[in-house]
Structures are given as structure tokens and as C-alpha cells.
C-alpha positions as CSV (number, residue, x, y, z in Angstrom):
1,M,116.7,100.8,86.2
2,E,114.9,103.6,88.0
3,Q,112.5,104.0,85.1
4,L,112.0,100.2,85.0
5,T,111.1,100.2,88.7
6,T,108.6,103.1,88.2
7,N,106.9,101.4,85.3
8,N,106.8,98.1,87.1
9,V,105.3,99.6,90.3
10,W,102.6,101.4,88.2
11,M,101.7,98.2,86.4
12,M,101.5,96.3,89.7
13,I,99.2,99.0,91.1
14,C,97.0,98.7,88.0
15,T,97.0,95.0,88.4
16,A,95.6,95.4,91.9
17,L,93.0,97.8,90.7
18,V,91.8,95.4,88.0
19,F,91.7,92.6,90.6
20,F,89.5,94.9,92.8
21,M,87.1,95.1,89.9
22,H,86.0,91.5,90.6
23,L,84.6,92.7,93.9
24,G,82.7,95.4,91.9
25,F,81.3,92.9,89.5
26,A,80.2,90.7,92.5
27,F,78.5,93.5,94.3
28,L,76.7,94.7,91.2
29,E,75.5,91.3,90.3
30,I,74.2,90.3,93.7
31,G,72.7,93.8,94.2
32,L,70.6,93.6,91.0
33,T,69.3,90.1,91.7
34,R,67.3,88.5,94.4
35,Q,68.5,87.6,97.9
36,K,67.8,83.9,97.5
37,N,70.5,83.6,94.9
38,T,73.3,85.7,96.5
39,L,75.5,82.9,97.6
40,N,75.3,81.2,94.3
41,I,76.4,84.3,92.5
42,L,79.3,84.9,94.9
43,F,80.5,81.3,94.5
44,K,80.5,81.8,90.7
45,N,82.5,85.0,90.9
46,I,85.1,83.5,93.2
47,F,85.4,80.4,91.0
48,I,85.9,82.6,87.9
49,I,88.9,84.5,89.3
50,T,90.6,81.5,90.9
51,S,90.1,79.0,88.0
52,G,90.7,81.8,85.5
53,L,94.2,82.6,86.9
54,L,95.2,78.9,87.0
55,M,94.0,78.4,83.4
56,Y,95.8,81.5,82.2
57,A,99.0,80.3,83.9
58,A,98.7,76.8,82.4
59,F,97.5,77.7,78.9
60,G,96.1,81.2,78.3
61,F,99.2,83.3,78.6
62,N,101.2,81.4,76.0
63,L,98.1,81.0,73.7
64,M,97.6,84.8,73.8
65,Y,101.2,85.8,73.2
66,P,102.5,83.0,71.0
67,G,105.0,85.0,69.0
68,F,103.4,84.5,65.6
69,A,106.0,83.7,62.9
70,E,106.1,86.2,60.0
71,D,105.1,83.5,57.6
72,A,102.4,81.9,59.8
73,M,98.7,82.4,59.2
74,G,98.5,84.3,62.4
75,V,95.2,82.8,63.4
76,F,96.0,79.9,65.6
77,A,99.5,79.4,67.1
78,F,100.4,77.2,70.1
79,A,103.7,78.3,71.7
80,G,103.8,75.7,74.5
81,F,102.1,75.5,77.8
82,G,102.8,76.8,81.2
83,L,104.6,79.8,82.4
84,E,108.3,80.1,81.8
85,A,110.6,80.9,84.6
86,P,112.9,83.8,83.6
87,M,114.6,86.2,86.0
88,V,114.6,83.9,89.1
89,N,118.1,83.1,89.9
90,E,119.8,85.4,87.4
91,A,120.2,89.1,86.7
92,L,117.2,90.9,85.5
93,D,116.8,90.3,81.7
94,L,115.4,93.3,80.0
95,S,115.3,91.7,76.6
96,Y,111.7,90.5,77.5
97,N,110.4,94.0,78.0
98,S,112.1,97.3,78.7
99,G,109.2,98.6,80.7
100,Y,108.2,95.9,83.2
101,T,108.9,92.3,84.2
102,Y,107.5,89.1,82.7
103,W,105.7,88.2,86.0
104,T,104.0,91.6,86.2
105,D,102.8,91.2,82.6
106,F,101.4,87.8,83.3
107,L,99.5,88.9,86.4
108,F,98.1,92.1,84.7
109,Q,96.9,90.1,81.7
110,G,95.6,87.3,83.8
111,M,93.3,89.8,85.7
112,F,91.8,90.7,82.3
113,A,91.2,87.1,81.3
114,A,88.7,86.3,84.0
115,T,86.5,89.3,83.2
116,A,85.1,87.7,80.1
117,A,83.3,84.9,82.1
118,T,82.3,87.4,84.8
119,I,80.2,89.2,82.2
120,V,78.4,86.0,81.3
121,S,77.8,85.3,85.0
122,G,75.6,88.3,85.4
123,A,73.6,87.7,82.3
124,V,72.7,84.1,83.3
125,A,72.1,84.8,87.0
126,E,69.4,83.1,89.0
127,R,68.6,80.1,86.7
128,I,71.8,78.4,85.5
129,K,73.2,75.2,87.1
130,I,76.5,75.9,88.7
131,L,78.5,72.9,87.4
132,P,77.8,73.6,83.7
133,F,78.7,77.3,84.3
134,M,82.0,76.2,85.9
135,I,82.9,74.0,82.9
136,F,82.0,76.8,80.5
137,T,84.3,79.2,82.5
138,V,87.2,76.8,82.2
139,F,87.0,76.5,78.5
140,Y,86.1,80.1,77.6
141,V,88.7,81.7,79.8
142,G,91.3,79.0,79.3
143,F,91.1,78.8,75.5
144,V,88.6,81.0,73.7
145,Y,89.6,84.3,75.2
146,P,93.4,83.9,74.8
147,I,93.1,82.7,71.2
148,A,90.9,85.6,70.3
149,G,93.1,88.0,72.2
150,S,96.2,86.8,70.3
151,W,94.8,88.1,67.0
152,K,95.4,91.7,68.2
153,W,97.4,91.9,71.4
154,G,99.5,88.8,70.5
155,E,100.3,90.6,67.2
156,G,98.2,88.2,65.1
157,F,96.4,88.9,61.8
158,L,94.2,91.8,63.0
159,H,97.3,93.6,64.2
160,T,99.2,93.1,61.0
161,M,96.5,94.3,58.6
162,E,97.5,97.3,56.4
163,T,95.4,99.5,58.7
164,P,95.7,97.6,62.0
165,F,92.6,96.9,64.0
166,Y,92.8,99.0,67.2
167,D,91.6,98.1,70.7
168,F,93.5,99.9,73.4
169,A,92.2,98.1,76.5
170,G,89.5,95.7,75.4
171,S,86.1,97.2,74.3
172,T,86.0,94.2,72.0
173,L,88.8,91.9,73.2
174,V,87.4,91.7,76.7
175,H,83.9,93.2,76.8
176,S,82.5,92.0,73.5
177,V,84.1,88.6,73.9
178,G,82.2,88.3,77.1
179,G,79.1,90.0,75.7
180,W,78.7,87.6,72.7
181,A,78.9,84.6,75.0
182,A,76.4,86.2,77.3
183,L,74.0,86.7,74.4
184,V,74.3,83.1,73.3
185,A,73.9,81.8,76.9
186,V,70.8,83.9,77.6
187,W,69.2,82.7,74.4
188,L,69.9,79.0,75.1
189,L,69.0,79.3,78.8
190,G,65.6,81.1,78.5
191,P,64.2,83.7,80.8
192,R,63.6,83.5,84.5
193,I,60.1,82.4,85.7
194,G,57.8,85.4,85.8
195,K,60.0,87.6,83.6
196,F,57.5,87.7,80.8
197,R,53.8,87.6,81.2
198,N,51.5,87.7,78.1
199,G,54.6,88.7,76.1
200,K,55.4,91.7,78.2
201,P,58.5,92.1,80.4
202,Q,58.0,92.3,84.1
203,A,60.4,94.0,86.5
204,I,62.2,91.6,88.9
205,P,63.8,94.1,91.4
206,G,67.2,93.5,92.8
207,H,67.4,93.0,96.6
208,N,70.2,95.5,97.4
209,I,70.5,98.6,95.2
210,P,73.0,100.2,97.6
211,L,75.3,97.3,97.1
212,A,74.9,97.5,93.3
213,T,75.8,101.2,93.5
214,A,78.9,100.4,95.5
215,G,79.8,97.8,92.9
216,V,79.6,100.4,90.1
217,L,81.8,102.9,91.9
218,I,84.3,100.1,92.6
219,L,84.3,99.2,88.9
220,W,84.8,102.9,88.0
221,L,87.8,103.0,90.3
222,G,89.1,99.7,88.9
223,W,89.0,101.2,85.4
224,F,91.8,103.5,86.4
225,G,93.9,100.3,86.4
226,F,92.1,98.7,83.5
227,N,92.7,101.6,81.1
228,G,95.6,103.3,82.9
229,G,97.6,100.0,83.0
230,S,97.0,99.5,79.3
231,V,99.4,102.3,78.6
232,L,102.0,99.6,79.6
233,S,104.2,102.2,81.3
234,A,104.0,105.0,83.8
235,D,104.4,107.6,81.0
236,P,102.9,110.8,82.6
237,A,101.3,112.1,79.4
238,G,99.8,108.7,78.4
239,T,98.5,107.7,81.8
240,S,97.1,111.2,82.5
241,L,95.2,111.5,79.3
242,T,93.8,108.0,79.5
243,L,92.5,108.5,83.0
244,V,90.9,111.8,82.0
245,T,89.1,110.4,79.0
246,T,88.0,107.3,81.0
247,C,86.4,109.4,83.7
248,L,84.7,111.9,81.4
249,A,83.2,109.1,79.3
250,A,81.9,107.4,82.4
251,A,80.3,110.6,83.7
252,A,78.8,111.4,80.3
253,G,77.4,107.9,79.9
254,G,75.7,108.1,83.3
255,V,74.2,111.5,82.8
256,F,72.8,110.8,79.3
257,S,71.4,107.4,80.2
258,A,69.6,109.0,83.1
259,I,68.2,111.7,80.9
260,V,67.0,109.4,78.2
261,S,65.6,106.8,80.6
262,T,63.7,109.6,82.4
263,I,62.2,110.9,79.1
264,M,61.2,107.4,78.0
265,Y,59.9,105.9,81.3
266,K,59.0,109.0,83.3
267,N,61.0,108.0,86.4
268,L,64.4,108.5,87.8
269,D,65.8,105.0,87.5
270,L,69.1,104.6,89.5
271,T,69.9,101.2,87.9
272,M,69.8,102.8,84.4
273,F,72.0,105.6,85.7
274,L,74.5,103.0,87.0
275,N,74.5,101.0,83.8
276,G,75.0,104.2,81.8
277,I,78.2,104.8,83.7
278,L,79.4,101.3,82.9
279,G,78.4,101.8,79.3
280,G,80.5,105.0,79.0
281,L,83.5,103.1,80.6
282,V,83.2,100.2,78.2
283,A,82.7,102.5,75.2
284,I,85.9,104.5,75.8
285,T,88.1,101.5,76.6
286,A,89.0,100.9,72.9
287,G,90.3,104.4,72.3
288,A,91.0,106.0,75.7
289,D,94.6,106.8,74.7
290,V,93.8,108.4,71.3
291,M,90.7,110.5,72.2
292,S,90.5,114.1,73.3
293,P,88.4,115.0,76.4
294,M,85.6,116.2,74.1
295,D,85.8,113.0,72.0
296,A,85.5,111.0,75.2
297,I,82.4,112.9,76.3
298,I,80.8,112.3,72.9
299,V,81.7,108.6,72.9
300,G,80.5,108.2,76.5
301,S,77.3,110.1,75.9
302,I,76.3,107.9,72.9
303,G,77.2,104.9,75.0
304,G,74.8,106.1,77.7
305,V,72.0,106.5,75.2
306,L,72.7,103.1,73.7
307,I,72.3,101.5,77.1
308,V,68.7,102.6,77.5
309,L,67.8,101.6,73.9
310,A,69.7,98.2,74.1
311,I,68.0,97.2,77.4
312,S,64.7,97.9,75.8
313,L,65.6,95.9,72.7
314,V,66.7,92.9,74.8
315,D,63.3,92.9,76.6
316,K,61.5,93.1,73.2
317,L,63.5,90.1,72.0
318,K,62.3,88.3,75.1
319,L,65.8,87.8,76.4
320,D,66.3,87.9,80.1
321,D,69.5,89.7,81.3
322,P,69.1,90.5,85.0
323,V,72.1,92.9,85.2
324,G,72.1,94.5,81.7
325,A,75.4,92.8,80.7
326,I,74.5,92.4,77.0
327,A,73.7,96.1,76.7
328,V,76.7,97.3,78.7
329,H,79.4,95.0,77.5
330,L,78.3,93.9,74.0
331,V,76.5,96.9,72.6
332,C,78.7,99.5,74.1
333,G,81.8,97.4,73.4
334,I,80.9,97.3,69.7
335,W,80.1,101.1,69.7
336,G,83.4,101.9,71.5
337,T,85.4,99.8,69.0
338,L,83.8,101.5,66.0
339,A,84.2,104.9,67.6
340,V,88.0,104.6,67.2
341,G,87.4,105.0,63.4
342,L,85.1,108.1,63.9
343,F,86.8,110.1,66.7
344,G,90.2,110.8,68.0
345,N,93.7,110.6,66.5
346,L,93.0,107.5,64.4
347,A,89.7,108.5,62.8
348,S,89.5,107.7,59.1
349,G,87.6,105.6,56.7
350,A,90.3,103.0,56.5
351,Q,90.4,102.7,60.3
352,F,86.6,102.4,60.6
353,L,86.7,99.6,58.1
354,S,89.4,97.8,60.1
355,Q,87.4,98.3,63.3
356,L,84.3,96.8,61.5
357,I,86.4,93.8,60.4
358,G,87.6,93.3,63.9
359,V,84.0,93.4,65.4
360,G,82.8,91.0,62.8
361,T,85.7,88.6,63.3
362,Y,85.1,88.4,67.0
363,A,81.4,88.1,66.6
364,V,81.7,85.0,64.4
365,F,84.4,83.3,66.6
366,C,82.8,84.1,70.0
367,V,79.2,83.2,69.0
368,S,80.4,80.0,67.4
369,T,82.6,78.8,70.3
370,A,80.1,79.9,73.0
371,F,77.3,78.1,71.2
372,I,79.3,74.9,70.8
373,I,80.3,74.9,74.5
374,I,76.9,75.8,76.0
375,F,74.8,73.8,73.6
376,T,76.9,70.7,74.3
377,L,76.4,71.2,78.0
378,K,72.7,71.8,77.5
379,K,72.3,68.5,75.6
380,T,74.5,66.4,77.9
381,M,74.1,67.5,81.5
382,G,71.5,70.3,81.2
383,I,72.1,74.0,82.0
384,R,68.8,75.1,83.6
385,V,67.8,74.4,87.2
386,S,64.4,72.9,88.0
387,E,61.4,75.1,88.5
388,K,61.3,74.3,92.2
389,E,65.0,75.2,92.6
390,E,64.5,78.5,90.8
391,I,61.5,79.5,92.8
392,E,63.0,78.5,96.2
393,G,66.4,79.9,95.4
394,L,69.7,78.5,94.2
395,D,71.4,79.2,97.5
396,T,69.4,76.5,99.3
397,H,69.4,73.9,96.6
398,E,72.9,74.2,95.2
399,H,74.8,75.2,98.3
400,G,72.7,74.2,101.2
401,M,72.9,77.5,103.0
402,A,71.9,81.1,102.9
403,A,74.0,84.2,102.3
404,Y,72.6,86.2,105.1
405,A,72.3,85.0,108.7
406,D,68.9,85.2,110.4
407,F,69.3,87.8,113.2
408,R,65.8,87.4,114.6
409,L,65.7,86.3,118.2
410,N,64.2,82.9,118.9
411,E,61.2,83.1,121.1
412,H,61.2,80.7,124.1
């Protein structure tokens, strides 16, 4: 019982840290965008976590952990809807899990679920209508994410391959799932007004870089829970190694993105430095528990380099991603997933092939479902605000207020 309590408390602490990450995402997103859209972005982020938790309680948790039958296809399985109610008026039943309770598991996994839509929110910032985005969030978090997650974490077909696909904490299952949807959404939505002139990308500076910096540091802290909690116990060896590899990859990603961006653009770009940290974190997430510290530094460093190259590629493709979500979550998510087959305890040709199969499977499923949802919304109710609304700001037109009070004294 003492060990159960220790594990359960650790998992609840990690749940709180992952919840705290939503503040980090919000700060990062509003910091890298313009003041006139701040309230709109905050509204979206609050809606994502609230609706996401409710959808996960009603549908997602059972969809993601359906208990695939051995003779089932292991692709789609519906195990009923709504949370069960064990361990309420009876003695603690450890047959569910010897490490932590059913309720702790639900809450920890629920915090992960909302992250997929948060990634999309940053990529489509400053020009998407809020109602279509809310509808997209409900469907993507409520159904797409848990079905995709069930294929690995729910012990579906990717988990039961001869060499199982491996994703420790979600480089693919969380970050790429959000990243693929972000790519589709950005493509269907089109760039912001003024982003491209004569085919060349123009910088649209964010209004509060200190807030964006705070957001990244909060996210880094939250990753202690994101990866540390994915050990699914308070095991000293497992949690310690995971936190070390997570931190080293983040540091390496930041440093190498700063070096490469300075060489390429001849300036010390803080935003590239910040995204490099996030790229290192996303990259190590798939294999944080099976990497050595040196492996983590290599994986994070490559992630940092990829950030700079991917952001440049996104611009060349004339896609507009205000916060670099596609580069961070999709590109580094793919890299981190493949890295499991190249570095660490699982490195082998067979493992790399399994990782490749997993990446391809999620790409097809997420691109298809995201396209169906967003394209349907585009053709029925429209997803893009008017030119006037975009120029004057979404805060005024969609919410009827501003995010910041006017502190100037009125002259009499």
C-alpha cells in the first residue's frame, strides 16, 4: 500500500505539471502573435482544455483503452462510453493497476489528449473563425486522438507487431497527431494577410517575446510531468533517467538551433532559440526512457537543427505557421520517433522499420481525418475570418473586447 501511495502521488504531481503546460502553450502562442488577437487565442486555449476533458470523460478514455480482444483486428474497438465508477464505496481494487488508481490514470491521460488541438491552435492563429475551430477541437480530441492512441497505448495493432512500435510519451501519438492536423489546417486556411509579398515571406513580429519566453520555460518544466509521468510509477531509476535525458535534449536542441540560425541568418534570434528547446523536448519524448544522456544530446541537437531547416521549408512552401508548430511538433515528432530505432537500448534495423510503419500509419490517418473535418467546415460554414476582421483584430470582432486595458488617463 505504501508503494501504491508513492506511485499514485507521483502520477498526480505529473498530472498537475502536464496541466500547467497549457499555460505555457497559451503564453507562447499569444507572445508570438499580435496584440489584437490575444483574447481570441486565450479563449481557444481555455476551450481546448475544458471541452477536451469532458470529451475524454465521455468518449475518449474508453476509445483509447478499449481492451482489444486477441482475435480482433485491433484497429477500431468501441468499449462503451463514459467513465466507469470503480473504487468509490468499496475497498481499493488493485486488479485495475498495481501502480496507481483508475481516476489518476484518467486524469493524467486526459491532460495529454487536449494537447493535440493546442498544437493546431498555434498554427492557425490570427485568421481562423472561432466556432469552426471549436467544432474541430471536439471531434479531433474526442475521437481522432483516442482512436489513434489506442493502436499503441491501448495495446492495438502497432503494439502487437513482431517488433512493437515504440513511443514512450508521445513524439508521434501526441505531437505528430497534432502536427499533421496543423499542416492540413494551415494549407486549407491560407496565410495571413501580408505574410507573403511577391512570393517572399515577411516577418510578422509577436507582440510579447518575454511572455513567449516564459511560456517555453513553463513548457520545459511541464515536460518533467509529461515524460516523467510516462514512466507510470515513481521508480527512482526510471524517473531519474527520463528527466535527465529530457533536460539534456532540450538544452542541446536550444543551443544547436541558435548556432545554426545564427550562421544562416546572421542574427541571434531568440524565437529560434526557444523553438529549438521545444524541438529537443519533442524529439526525446518517444525514447526518453531508453536513451543514454549522450544519446539524448545527439537526438536533441539534431532536433534543434531540424527546427531551423523546417521553419525555412514551411516558408518556402508558402505555408503560414505563426508559432512554428509544424516544425516543432510534426518534424521533430517524426525525427524523435525514428530516433528510437537509431539510438538507445532499442536501436536496430527491425525497430527502425517498426518506427517507420508507425509514422506512416499516423500520417495517413491524421491527414485524412483532419482533412475531412476541416474541409467539411470550410465548405459549410467557412473557416477564414473576413479581411476586415483580420486587419482590425479577432478580439474586437469575435469577442467584442480587448485583452489589455487602456491605462492612459483621459484628458478633461
